[in-house]
C-alpha positions as CSV (number, residue, x, y, z in Angstrom):
1,X,101.6,123.1,125.9
2,X,101.7,126.3,123.9
3,X,100.5,126.5,120.3
4,X,104.1,127.0,119.2
5,X,105.2,123.9,121.0
6,X,102.3,121.9,119.5
7,X,103.3,123.2,116.0
8,X,106.9,122.1,116.7
9,X,105.7,118.6,117.7
10,X,103.8,118.1,114.5
11,X,106.5,119.7,112.3
12,X,109.1,117.3,113.5
13,X,107.4,114.6,111.5
14,X,108.1,116.4,108.2
15,X,111.9,116.3,108.1
16,X,114.4,116.3,105.3
17,X,115.3,113.0,103.7
18,X,117.3,110.8,106.0
19,X,115.8,112.2,109.2
20,X,113.9,109.6,111.2
21,X,111.7,110.0,114.3
22,X,110.5,107.9,117.1
23,X,107.0,108.7,118.3
24,X,104.9,107.4,121.2
25,X,101.3,108.5,121.5
26,X,99.0,105.5,122.0
27,X,98.0,103.0,124.6
28,X,99.7,100.1,122.7
29,X,103.0,102.0,122.6
30,X,103.0,103.3,126.2
31,X,102.0,100.0,127.7
32,X,105.4,98.6,126.8
33,X,107.1,100.9,129.2
34,X,107.6,100.8,133.0
35,X,105.2,102.7,135.3
36,X,106.0,104.0,138.8
37,X,103.1,105.9,140.2
38,X,101.8,106.5,136.7
39,X,98.4,105.5,135.2
40,X,97.8,105.0,131.4
41,X,94.3,106.0,130.2
42,X,92.5,104.0,127.6
43,X,93.2,106.7,124.9
44,X,96.9,106.7,125.5
45,X,97.5,109.5,128.1
46,X,100.0,109.3,131.0
47,X,99.0,110.9,134.3
48,X,99.8,110.4,138.0
49,X,98.3,107.2,139.4
50,X,96.1,106.8,142.5
51,X,98.1,106.8,145.7
52,X,99.3,103.3,146.7
53,X,100.2,102.4,150.3
54,X,101.7,99.2,151.6
55,X,99.4,97.8,154.4
56,X,101.2,94.5,155.0
57,X,104.5,92.9,154.0
58,X,106.1,89.6,155.2
59,X,108.9,87.3,154.4
60,X,106.5,85.0,152.6
61,X,106.9,84.7,148.8
62,X,103.2,84.9,147.9
63,X,99.6,85.6,149.0
64,X,97.3,83.0,147.6
65,X,94.0,84.2,148.8
66,X,92.4,87.1,150.7
67,X,89.0,87.6,152.5
68,X,87.4,90.7,153.9
69,X,86.0,90.4,157.4
70,X,82.8,92.0,158.9
71,X,84.9,94.5,160.8
72,X,86.9,95.7,157.8
73,X,89.8,93.4,158.7
74,X,91.5,91.5,155.9
75,X,92.7,87.9,156.1
76,X,95.7,86.8,154.0
77,X,96.6,83.2,153.2
78,X,100.3,82.8,152.3
79,X,102.7,80.2,151.0
80,X,104.8,78.3,151.3
81,X,104.6,77.9,155.1
82,X,100.8,77.9,155.4
83,X,100.6,81.1,157.4
84,X,97.4,83.1,157.9
85,X,97.5,86.8,158.8
86,X,94.9,89.3,159.8
87,X,95.4,93.0,158.9
88,X,93.1,95.6,160.4
89,X,91.8,98.8,158.8
90,X,94.8,100.7,160.2
91,X,97.3,98.4,158.7
92,X,98.2,96.5,161.9
93,X,99.0,92.9,161.1
94,X,99.3,89.7,163.2
95,X,99.9,86.0,162.5
96,X,96.8,84.2,163.7
97,X,97.5,80.6,162.5
98,X,100.0,78.4,160.9
99,X,98.5,75.4,159.0
100,X,100.1,71.9,159.2
101,X,100.1,71.9,155.4
102,X,102.4,74.3,153.5
103,X,99.8,76.0,151.3
104,X,96.6,77.8,152.0
105,X,95.1,78.3,148.6
106,X,91.5,79.2,149.6
107,X,89.7,81.4,152.1
108,X,86.0,82.3,152.6
109,X,83.9,84.0,155.3
110,X,80.4,82.8,155.7
111,X,77.3,84.9,156.5
112,X,78.0,84.6,160.3
113,X,81.5,86.0,159.9
114,X,83.2,82.6,160.4
115,X,86.5,82.1,158.4
116,X,87.3,78.9,156.6
117,X,90.6,77.9,155.1
118,X,91.4,75.2,152.6
119,X,94.9,73.8,152.7
120,X,97.1,71.7,150.3
121,X,98.5,69.2,149.7
122,X,96.5,66.9,151.8
123,X,93.2,68.7,151.2
124,X,91.8,69.8,154.5
125,X,89.3,72.5,155.5
126,X,89.7,74.3,158.8
127,X,87.2,76.5,160.7
128,X,88.9,79.5,162.3
129,X,86.9,81.3,164.9
130,X,88.0,83.3,168.0
131,X,91.6,83.0,166.9
132,X,91.4,79.2,167.1
133,X,91.5,76.8,164.1
134,X,89.8,73.4,164.2
135,X,89.7,70.7,161.5
136,X,86.3,71.0,159.9
137,X,86.2,68.6,156.9
138,X,88.6,66.4,155.0
139,X,87.4,65.5,151.5
140,X,90.4,63.2,151.0
141,X,91.7,65.0,147.9
142,X,95.1,66.4,147.2
143,X,94.2,70.1,146.7
144,X,91.6,72.5,147.8
145,X,91.6,75.3,145.3
146,X,88.4,77.3,146.0
147,X,85.8,77.7,148.7
148,X,82.3,79.3,148.5
149,X,79.7,79.9,151.1
150,X,76.0,79.6,150.2
151,X,73.0,81.3,151.6
152,X,71.8,78.0,152.8
153,X,74.7,77.9,155.2
154,X,76.5,75.1,153.3
155,X,80.1,75.4,152.4
156,X,81.3,74.3,149.0
157,X,84.9,73.2,148.2
158,X,86.4,72.9,144.7
159,X,89.2,70.3,144.7
160,X,91.9,68.6,142.6
161,X,93.2,66.3,141.3
162,X,89.9,64.7,140.5
163,X,87.9,67.9,139.9
164,X,85.2,67.2,142.5
165,X,83.0,69.8,144.2
166,X,81.9,69.0,147.8
167,X,79.0,70.4,149.7
168,X,79.7,70.6,153.5
169,X,76.9,71.1,156.0
170,X,78.8,70.7,159.3
171,X,81.9,69.3,160.9
172,X,82.9,66.1,159.1
173,X,79.6,66.2,157.3
174,X,79.7,66.5,153.6
175,X,79.3,64.8,150.2
176,X,80.4,65.0,146.6
177,X,78.0,67.5,145.0
178,X,79.3,67.3,141.5
179,X,82.1,65.6,139.6
180,X,83.2,67.8,136.7
181,X,85.4,65.3,134.9
182,X,88.1,67.9,134.9
183,X,91.3,67.7,137.0
184,X,90.8,70.9,139.1
185,X,88.0,73.2,140.2
186,X,90.0,76.4,140.3
187,X,87.2,79.0,141.1
188,X,83.7,79.2,142.4
189,X,81.0,81.8,142.9
190,X,77.2,82.1,143.1
191,X,75.1,83.9,140.5
192,X,72.2,86.2,141.1
193,X,69.8,83.2,141.6
194,X,72.3,81.6,144.0
195,X,73.2,78.9,141.6
196,X,76.7,77.6,142.1
197,X,79.3,78.4,139.3
198,X,82.5,76.5,139.0
199,X,85.5,77.1,136.7
200,X,87.9,74.2,135.9
201,X,91.2,73.2,134.5
202,X,92.6,71.9,132.1
203,X,89.9,72.5,129.6
204,X,88.7,75.9,130.8
205,X,85.0,74.9,131.2
206,X,82.6,77.0,133.3
207,X,79.7,75.0,134.9
208,X,76.5,76.2,136.4
209,X,75.4,73.6,139.0
210,X,71.7,73.7,140.0
211,X,71.5,70.6,142.2
212,X,73.4,67.5,143.2
213,X,74.9,65.8,140.1
214,X,73.2,68.3,137.7
215,X,75.1,70.9,135.8
216,X,75.1,72.9,132.6
217,X,78.3,74.0,130.8
218,X,78.0,77.7,130.3
219,X,81.2,78.1,128.3
220,X,84.1,76.1,127.0
221,X,87.1,78.5,126.8
222,X,90.0,78.1,124.4
223,X,92.3,78.7,127.5
224,X,93.0,75.9,130.0
225,X,92.0,77.5,133.3
226,X,89.0,79.5,134.5
227,X,90.7,81.7,137.1
228,X,88.0,84.0,138.5
229,X,84.1,84.5,138.3
230,X,82.3,87.7,139.1
231,X,78.5,87.9,138.9
232,X,77.0,91.2,137.9
233,X,73.8,92.8,139.1
234,X,72.2,92.5,135.7
235,X,72.6,88.7,135.7
236,X,75.8,88.7,133.5
237,X,79.0,86.9,134.5
238,X,82.5,88.2,134.1
239,X,85.0,85.4,133.7
240,X,88.8,85.4,133.7
241,X,90.6,82.7,131.9
242,X,94.4,82.1,131.6
243,X,96.8,79.6,130.2
244,X,97.0,77.4,133.3
245,X,100.4,78.6,134.3
246,X,99.4,80.0,137.7
247,X,97.4,77.0,138.6
248,X,100.3,74.7,137.7
249,X,102.5,77.0,139.8
250,X,100.2,76.6,142.7
251,X,100.1,72.8,142.2
252,X,103.8,72.6,142.1
253,X,104.4,74.9,145.1
254,X,104.3,72.1,147.6
255,X,106.8,70.1,145.6
256,X,109.3,73.0,146.0
257,X,109.1,72.9,149.8
258,X,111.3,70.7,152.0
259,X,109.7,68.3,154.5
260,X,110.3,70.8,157.3
261,X,108.6,73.6,155.3
262,X,111.6,75.8,156.0
263,X,113.1,76.2,152.5
264,X,112.1,76.6,148.9
265,X,113.9,74.9,146.1
266,X,113.2,75.7,142.5
267,X,113.8,72.6,140.4
268,X,113.1,73.9,136.8
269,X,113.7,77.1,134.9
270,X,111.0,78.8,132.9
271,X,110.5,77.5,129.4
272,X,109.9,79.6,126.3
273,X,108.3,78.1,123.2
274,X,107.6,79.8,119.9
275,X,104.6,78.5,118.2
276,X,103.7,78.9,114.5
277,X,100.3,78.2,113.1
278,X,101.7,75.4,111.0
279,X,103.6,73.9,113.9
280,X,100.3,73.6,115.8
281,X,98.8,71.5,113.0
282,X,101.5,68.9,112.6
283,X,102.7,66.2,114.8
284,X,105.2,67.5,117.3
285,X,103.8,71.0,117.2
286,X,102.3,72.8,120.2
287,X,98.6,72.6,120.4
288,X,97.1,75.9,121.4
289,X,94.2,74.4,123.4
290,X,95.3,71.0,124.9
291,X,92.4,68.6,125.4
292,X,93.1,65.6,127.6
293,X,93.3,62.3,125.7
294,X,91.6,59.2,127.0
295,X,93.8,57.6,129.6
296,X,96.3,60.5,129.6
297,X,96.6,62.5,132.8
298,X,96.1,66.2,132.3
299,X,99.2,68.4,132.5
300,X,97.8,70.3,135.5
301,X,97.6,67.1,137.4
302,X,101.3,66.7,137.6
303,X,102.5,65.6,140.9
304,X,104.8,67.2,143.4
305,X,107.7,66.9,140.9
306,X,106.4,70.1,139.1
307,X,108.5,73.0,140.2
308,X,107.1,76.2,141.6
309,X,108.6,78.3,138.8
310,X,108.2,75.9,135.9
311,X,105.7,78.2,134.1
312,X,105.0,77.4,130.5
313,X,105.2,80.5,128.3
314,X,103.9,80.1,124.8
315,X,104.9,83.2,122.9
316,X,102.5,84.6,120.3
317,X,99.5,82.6,121.7
318,X,96.7,84.1,123.9
319,X,97.7,83.9,127.5
320,X,94.6,85.4,129.1
321,X,91.1,86.6,128.4
322,X,88.1,88.2,130.0
323,X,84.6,87.1,128.9
324,X,81.2,88.5,129.6
325,X,78.5,85.8,129.6
326,X,75.1,87.5,129.2
327,X,71.9,86.2,130.9
328,X,70.9,84.6,127.6
329,X,74.3,82.7,127.6
330,X,75.8,84.9,124.8
331,X,79.5,85.0,125.3
332,X,81.4,88.3,124.6
333,X,85.2,88.5,124.7
334,X,86.1,91.8,126.4
335,X,89.9,91.6,126.6
336,X,92.7,89.3,125.3
337,X,96.4,89.4,126.0
338,X,99.4,87.5,124.5
339,X,101.8,89.1,127.0
340,X,100.1,89.0,130.5
341,X,98.4,86.4,132.6
342,X,95.3,87.5,134.4
343,X,94.8,86.4,138.1
344,X,91.7,88.0,139.5
345,X,88.6,90.1,138.8
346,X,86.7,92.5,141.0
347,X,83.6,94.6,140.3
348,X,83.8,98.4,140.8
349,X,80.4,100.0,140.0
350,X,79.8,99.5,136.3
351,X,83.4,98.7,135.7
352,X,85.6,95.6,136.2
353,X,89.0,95.6,137.8
354,X,91.5,92.9,136.9
355,X,95.1,92.1,137.9
356,X,98.0,90.5,136.0
357,X,101.6,89.4,136.2
358,X,102.8,92.4,134.2
359,X,104.8,93.8,137.1
360,X,101.7,93.3,139.2
361,X,99.5,95.6,137.1
362,X,95.9,96.5,138.0
363,X,93.6,97.5,135.2
364,X,90.1,99.0,134.9
365,X,88.0,97.7,132.1
366,X,85.0,99.8,131.0
367,X,82.0,98.8,129.0
368,X,83.5,99.6,125.6
369,X,86.3,97.0,126.2
370,X,89.1,99.6,126.4
371,X,91.4,99.1,129.5
372,X,92.9,101.7,131.7
373,X,96.1,100.9,133.6
374,X,95.4,102.1,137.1
375,X,98.7,101.2,138.7
376,X,101.8,99.1,138.2
377,X,102.7,97.8,141.7
378,X,106.2,96.7,140.5
379,X,105.6,93.4,142.2
380,X,105.8,90.0,140.3
381,X,102.0,89.3,140.2
382,X,98.9,91.0,141.6
383,X,97.2,87.7,142.7
384,X,94.0,88.9,144.4
385,X,91.7,92.1,144.4
386,X,89.1,93.3,146.8
387,X,87.2,96.5,145.9
388,X,86.6,99.1,148.7
389,X,84.3,102.1,148.9
390,X,87.3,104.4,148.6
391,X,89.8,102.2,146.8
392,X,91.1,98.7,146.1
393,X,93.1,96.1,148.1
394,X,95.6,94.2,146.0
395,X,97.6,91.2,147.2
396,X,100.9,90.4,145.4
397,X,103.4,87.6,145.0
398,X,107.2,87.3,144.9
399,X,107.0,89.4,148.1
400,X,103.8,88.8,149.9
401,X,102.3,92.3,150.2
402,X,98.9,93.8,150.7
403,X,98.5,97.2,149.0
404,X,95.9,99.8,149.3
405,X,95.2,101.7,146.0
406,X,93.3,104.8,147.0
407,X,90.9,107.0,145.2
408,X,93.1,110.2,145.5
409,X,95.9,110.9,143.1
410,X,99.4,110.6,144.2
411,X,101.9,113.4,144.4
412,X,104.2,112.3,141.6
413,X,105.1,109.5,139.3
414,X,107.7,108.4,136.7
415,X,107.2,106.7,133.4
416,X,110.2,105.0,131.7
417,X,109.9,104.3,128.0
418,X,111.0,101.1,126.2
419,X,114.3,101.3,124.5
420,X,114.3,102.4,120.9
421,X,116.7,101.0,118.3
422,X,117.9,103.6,115.7
423,X,119.5,100.6,113.8
424,X,122.9,102.4,113.8
425,X,124.7,105.1,115.7
426,X,122.5,108.2,115.4
427,X,122.8,111.9,115.8
428,X,119.9,113.1,118.1
429,X,117.8,116.1,117.2
430,X,115.0,117.6,119.3
431,X,112.6,116.1,121.7
432,X,109.0,117.4,121.6
433,X,106.1,116.5,123.8
434,X,102.4,117.1,123.8
435,X,100.2,117.3,126.8
436,X,98.5,119.4,129.5
437,X,100.4,121.2,132.2
438,X,98.1,122.7,134.8
439,X,99.1,125.6,137.0
440,X,101.7,124.5,139.6
441,X,102.2,121.1,137.9
442,X,105.6,120.1,136.5
443,X,106.7,117.7,133.7
444,X,110.3,116.8,133.3
445,X,111.7,114.5,130.6
446,X,115.3,113.1,130.5
447,X,117.1,110.9,128.0
448,X,119.9,108.4,128.0
449,X,121.7,106.5,125.3
450,X,124.0,103.6,124.7
451,X,125.1,100.9,122.3
452,X,123.8,97.8,124.1
453,X,120.2,96.7,123.6
454,X,119.6,96.8,127.4
455,X,120.6,99.7,129.5
456,X,123.6,98.9,131.6
457,X,126.5,100.8,133.2
458,X,128.0,101.4,129.7
459,X,125.0,103.8,128.9
460,X,125.2,107.5,129.5
461,X,123.7,109.0,132.6
462,X,120.2,110.5,132.4
463,X,120.5,113.9,130.8
464,X,119.7,117.3,132.2
465,X,115.9,118.0,132.5
466,X,114.0,118.8,129.3
467,X,111.1,121.0,130.4
468,X,110.3,122.8,127.2
469,X,109.0,121.0,124.1
470,X,111.4,121.1,121.2
471,X,114.6,121.1,123.3
472,X,117.7,119.6,121.6
473,X,118.7,116.2,123.1
474,X,122.1,116.4,124.9
475,X,122.7,112.6,125.3
476,X,125.7,111.4,123.3
477,X,125.3,109.8,119.8
478,X,124.6,106.1,120.0
479,X,122.4,103.4,118.6
480,X,119.8,103.1,121.4
481,X,117.9,105.7,123.3
482,X,115.4,105.8,126.1
483,X,113.4,108.6,127.8
484,X,111.7,108.9,131.1
485,X,109.1,111.5,132.2
486,X,108.5,112.7,135.8
487,X,105.1,114.1,136.5
488,X,104.6,116.3,139.5
489,X,101.0,117.2,140.5
490,X,99.9,120.8,140.9
491,X,97.5,122.1,143.5
492,X,94.5,120.9,141.6
493,X,95.3,118.2,139.2
494,X,97.9,116.0,137.5
495,X,99.8,116.9,134.4
496,X,99.0,114.9,131.4
497,X,101.4,113.6,128.7
498,X,99.8,112.6,125.4
499,X,102.9,112.0,123.2
500,X,106.6,112.3,122.8
501,X,108.5,112.4,119.6
502,X,112.3,112.3,119.1
503,X,114.0,113.3,115.8
504,X,117.3,111.7,114.9
505,X,119.6,111.1,111.9
506,X,121.0,107.5,111.8
507,X,124.5,107.1,110.5
508,X,124.1,105.9,107.0
509,X,124.8,102.2,106.7
510,X,126.8,100.7,103.8
511,X,124.8,98.7,101.3
512,X,125.7,95.0,101.1
513,X,125.9,93.0,97.9
514,X,125.4,89.5,99.2
515,X,125.8,87.3,96.1
516,X,126.3,87.3,92.3
517,X,125.1,84.6,90.0
518,X,126.0,84.3,86.3
519,X,123.9,81.9,84.1
520,X,123.6,81.2,80.4
521,X,120.3,80.9,78.6
522,X,119.3,80.0,75.1
523,X,117.2,82.5,73.2
524,X,115.3,81.2,70.2
525,X,116.1,82.8,67.0
526,X,113.5,85.1,65.5
527,X,111.3,83.4,62.9
528,X,112.0,84.5,59.3
529,X,109.5,87.0,58.0
530,X,107.5,86.2,54.8
531,X,108.8,87.9,51.7
532,X,112.3,88.4,53.2
533,X,115.2,87.0,51.3
534,X,116.2,83.7,52.7
535,X,112.6,82.8,53.8
536,X,111.1,79.6,52.4
537,X,107.6,79.4,51.1
538,X,105.2,77.0,52.9
539,X,105.5,73.3,52.0
540,X,108.8,73.9,50.2
541,X,110.8,70.7,49.8
542,X,114.5,71.1,50.3
543,X,117.5,69.0,51.2
544,X,120.3,69.8,53.7
545,X,123.9,69.0,53.2
546,X,126.2,69.0,56.3
547,X,129.8,69.8,55.6
548,X,132.8,69.1,57.7
549,X,132.8,72.7,58.8
550,X,129.4,72.3,60.5
551,X,127.7,74.7,58.0
552,X,124.4,73.7,56.5
553,X,122.9,74.7,53.2
554,X,119.6,73.9,51.6
555,X,118.7,73.4,48.0
556,X,115.2,73.1,46.5
557,X,114.0,72.7,42.9
558,X,112.8,76.0,41.4
559,X,113.2,78.0,44.7
560,X,116.0,80.2,46.2
561,X,118.5,78.6,48.5
562,X,117.3,78.9,52.2
563,X,119.7,79.4,55.1
564,X,118.8,77.2,58.1
565,X,119.3,79.5,61.1
566,X,120.8,78.3,64.4
567,X,118.1,77.2,66.8
568,X,119.3,79.5,69.5
569,X,121.9,82.0,70.5
570,X,123.5,82.2,74.0
571,X,123.0,85.0,76.5
572,X,124.7,85.7,79.8
573,X,122.3,86.6,82.6
574,X,123.9,88.4,85.6
575,X,121.7,88.5,88.8
576,X,122.6,89.6,92.3
577,X,121.2,90.0,95.7
578,X,121.8,93.2,97.7
579,X,120.3,94.8,100.8
580,X,120.6,98.1,102.7
581,X,120.4,97.9,106.5
582,X,118.5,101.3,106.5
583,X,116.0,100.2,103.9
584,X,117.3,102.8,101.5
585,X,116.6,102.7,97.8
586,X,119.7,101.5,95.8
587,X,121.1,101.7,92.3
588,X,123.9,99.6,90.8
589,X,126.9,99.9,88.5
590,X,128.0,96.7,86.7
591,X,131.6,96.2,85.6
592,X,133.6,93.4,83.9
593,X,137.3,92.5,83.5
594,X,139.0,89.7,81.7
595,X,141.2,87.4,83.7
596,X,144.4,88.8,82.4
597,X,143.2,92.4,82.2
598,X,143.9,95.1,84.8
599,X,141.1,97.7,84.5
600,X,137.4,97.3,85.0
601,X,135.1,98.2,82.1
602,X,131.7,99.7,82.8
603,X,128.7,97.8,81.5
604,X,125.8,99.8,83.1
605,X,125.4,102.5,85.6
606,X,122.4,103.9,87.6
607,X,120.8,100.5,87.0
608,X,117.8,99.8,89.3
609,X,117.1,96.2,88.5
610,X,118.8,93.1,90.1
611,X,119.5,91.4,86.7
612,X,121.3,92.3,83.6
613,X,121.3,90.3,80.3
614,X,124.2,90.4,77.9
615,X,124.6,89.0,74.4
616,X,126.9,86.0,74.8
617,X,128.7,87.0,71.6
618,X,129.7,90.4,73.0
619,X,132.5,88.9,75.0
620,X,135.3,86.9,73.4
621,X,136.2,83.5,74.7
622,X,137.9,83.5,78.1
623,X,137.4,83.9,81.8
624,X,135.9,87.1,83.2
625,X,135.1,88.6,86.6
626,X,132.0,90.7,87.1
627,X,131.8,93.5,89.8
628,X,128.5,94.8,91.2
629,X,128.7,98.2,93.0
630,X,125.6,99.1,95.0
631,X,125.0,102.7,96.2
632,X,122.2,104.2,98.4
633,X,122.6,107.6,96.6
634,X,118.9,107.6,95.6
635,X,117.9,108.0,99.3
636,X,120.8,110.1,100.6
637,X,122.6,113.3,99.8
638,X,125.7,112.8,97.7
639,X,128.0,113.6,100.7
640,X,126.4,110.9,102.9
641,X,125.8,108.2,100.3
642,X,127.7,105.0,100.7
643,X,128.6,102.1,98.5
644,X,129.1,98.3,98.8
645,X,130.5,95.9,96.2
646,X,131.1,92.3,95.4
647,X,133.3,90.6,92.7
648,X,132.2,87.4,91.2
649,X,134.2,84.2,90.9
650,X,135.7,83.7,87.4
651,X,133.1,83.1,84.7
652,X,134.0,81.1,81.6
653,X,132.7,82.6,78.3
654,X,133.0,80.1,75.4
655,X,131.2,80.8,72.2
656,X,133.4,78.9,69.8
657,X,132.5,75.2,69.0
658,X,135.3,72.7,69.2
659,X,137.1,71.5,66.0
660,X,136.3,68.0,65.0
661,X,139.0,66.3,62.9
662,X,138.2,62.7,61.9
663,X,140.9,60.4,60.8
664,X,140.9,58.0,57.8
665,X,138.3,55.3,58.5
666,X,139.4,51.7,58.4
667,X,136.9,49.5,56.6
668,X,136.8,45.8,56.8
669,X,133.8,44.1,55.3
670,X,130.7,45.5,57.1
671,X,132.8,46.9,60.0
672,X,134.3,50.3,60.2
673,X,136.8,51.7,62.8
674,X,137.6,55.4,63.0
675,X,139.4,57.9,65.2
676,X,138.4,61.5,65.9
677,X,140.6,64.3,67.3
678,X,138.6,67.1,69.1
679,X,140.2,70.4,70.1
680,X,138.8,73.6,71.7
681,X,140.6,76.8,72.5
682,X,138.6,77.9,75.6
683,X,137.2,74.9,77.5
684,X,137.5,71.2,78.1
685,X,135.9,68.6,75.8
686,X,133.0,66.8,77.5
687,X,131.8,64.2,75.0
688,X,131.5,63.0,71.4
689,X,129.0,61.0,69.5
690,X,128.2,59.8,66.0
691,X,125.2,59.2,63.8
692,X,125.0,56.9,60.7
693,X,122.7,57.8,57.9
694,X,120.8,60.4,60.2
695,X,120.0,57.7,62.7
696,X,120.2,58.0,66.5
697,X,123.3,59.4,68.2
698,X,125.7,56.9,69.6
699,X,128.5,57.8,72.2
700,X,132.1,57.5,71.3
701,X,134.8,56.2,73.6
702,X,137.4,58.6,74.8
703,X,140.9,57.2,74.3
704,X,142.4,58.0,77.7
705,X,139.2,57.1,79.6
706,X,138.2,60.6,80.8
707,X,137.1,63.6,78.8
708,X,138.7,66.4,80.8
709,X,141.0,68.5,78.6
710,X,140.8,70.8,75.6
711,X,142.3,68.1,73.4
712,X,140.8,64.7,73.4
713,X,140.9,61.7,71.0
714,X,137.8,59.5,70.5
715,X,137.4,56.1,68.9
716,X,134.4,54.5,67.2
717,X,133.4,51.1,65.8
718,X,130.5,50.5,63.4
719,X,129.4,46.9,62.7
720,X,127.1,45.3,60.2
721,X,126.9,48.1,57.6
722,X,125.2,47.2,54.4
723,X,127.0,47.5,51.2
724,X,126.8,50.9,49.5
725,X,127.3,54.5,50.5
726,X,126.8,55.7,54.1
727,X,127.0,59.1,55.7
728,X,128.7,59.2,59.1
729,X,128.3,62.5,61.1
730,X,130.4,63.1,64.2
731,X,129.4,65.7,66.9
732,X,131.5,66.8,69.9
733,X,130.6,69.2,72.8
734,X,132.8,71.4,74.9
735,X,132.2,72.4,78.6
736,X,130.1,75.4,77.4
737,X,127.8,73.2,75.4
738,X,129.1,74.3,72.0
739,X,128.8,71.6,69.4
740,X,131.3,71.0,66.6
741,X,130.4,68.8,63.6
742,X,132.2,66.8,60.9
743,X,131.2,64.1,58.4
744,X,132.7,61.1,56.7
745,X,131.3,59.5,53.5
746,X,131.7,55.8,53.6
747,X,131.6,53.9,50.4
């Protein structure tokens, strides 16, 4: 890339307001794409991958296990018809044996070059020599998951469903060497001191077994299954653990095959579960690390009813991990993934190779824990790996293939980015890229766009090639965009792509006012200031006279008359919720209009808050509508700014207390009957009550049974009044909470 192009790449970031950009320049971003003949370095650089050739393919759906012979031949155990193939160094293959059982999960070649195969279900071990297979040992278990050959000439078998390890010394001669207490022994190997190592399921425990019935638990993983074990020359162990999905898939494979072994029937669809931290703690949540309960069979021990494709996918939870166990038993986590399951490990010098189900990816992990994606095989799963002096052998599933990944770079490759969502129809700007283009090499980028989240036939075709950084994008305006890069090697080396950035201007979305709420609140009156007219001195004694108008006055001996202020005044509080799909900053204009009025009156403009408080007395009694207009003008040029609005439901404003009109009381001895007429001009009457001689308030009975109109008549009865003068106070409330008062002096 030229200096001018590099400058353009960086300058695209600093655009005018409203311009957005999509940039990809790191491992975490590139790994979300699709790779065809492309590698991704640990520091986020795309380059042409090692050359990959197909050595073997068959009609079988999966290769369960592979073993390398003494003459550079490779043996492949497949499912679901129990077939065993041999592939020579030139890629010539032949079927050498078909097992009576449908699955061959384990292969091993001993020091003499003899091949052994473990079959399932039915749990039998066969010795294959000179092209002929003979039954060698039957441990009477359902599954044989793993085989290992010791230097002492003994053969070790890891089994399920009872998690036993057998030591086999000859035809039909063997014994239980160790009972793990787990359901399945999924992997085995020997360490530098030739001590047997065994990985288990469903608790992910790694054992070191030193002699019969004697073992030490090296590690208890937080993942259910120990999938692979690789001893290192320095005495360390590299261990792969996963969520148990592949083991359960193997366990269920035989249940998906008919009795004739000629067809495969999937009986359950994949399940997706979203787990939150809280859900994992409460009853009914999903436990991240399931430990078997007493008397409860482990999930992995499910019988033939488990379908071959019923793989549990727990989103957001660790699916796989690679650990390094140092000679002093210190455990170091090297790699963790929430997206990919890991299936095998293989040493390659000072590095570790591992394979996953992410389109059959093969990674290289270096000492600093940073992975490099070597190749994406574009198969379902890369199940097994064998390192070679000049490359790697990788076995795959979904279509049983044996691939050879060489040490030489391929001629070309294509990377396809993930889809980017511009959140709205966008106008595309320029595409700039940063990288290295050696002499004779070529790098071509194309784009396509559409309005569906996944590319389909409604999307545009791939654009004309973009070879120069900073070229305008020719794809049509749309919401989604995707790019792909084709890298073509030069005479000496591969081109390198470090980053791509796309500038675009999304169509401005309209703000949305989602709701309007109007509440009333009482505001305490300000306390009277000392020395101000109307303020009473401390400890002043005064009396209050309540009139039939509801006014109150106070009189005290030798002091000025004090006005008793209202305890509170009403306020209207408008609040609203609004959002902008683009995340733009917004301002608001607030309007009001009476129910019988035609024009909106502006209360506030350029308001940035989501609440507005009004003095309740500023609006006369009546019904009002409030209108909130939101604009994204603070974040957009005036010509591109947009507005959204919402009008409230009618809001009743009632500041006037009801009128209380008592009738002439009817006195008979110590009993008093009286009627009260209550009227309000704005809202319905809700209740009325009375108090005799400043005593407790007592409810009055509404004459028609229901207080629901602006004019109501109430009736009251007082009994047992003592002779003399009494003060009867009547109080009534309207729907707005306003109180009206009146008094009657009884003599």
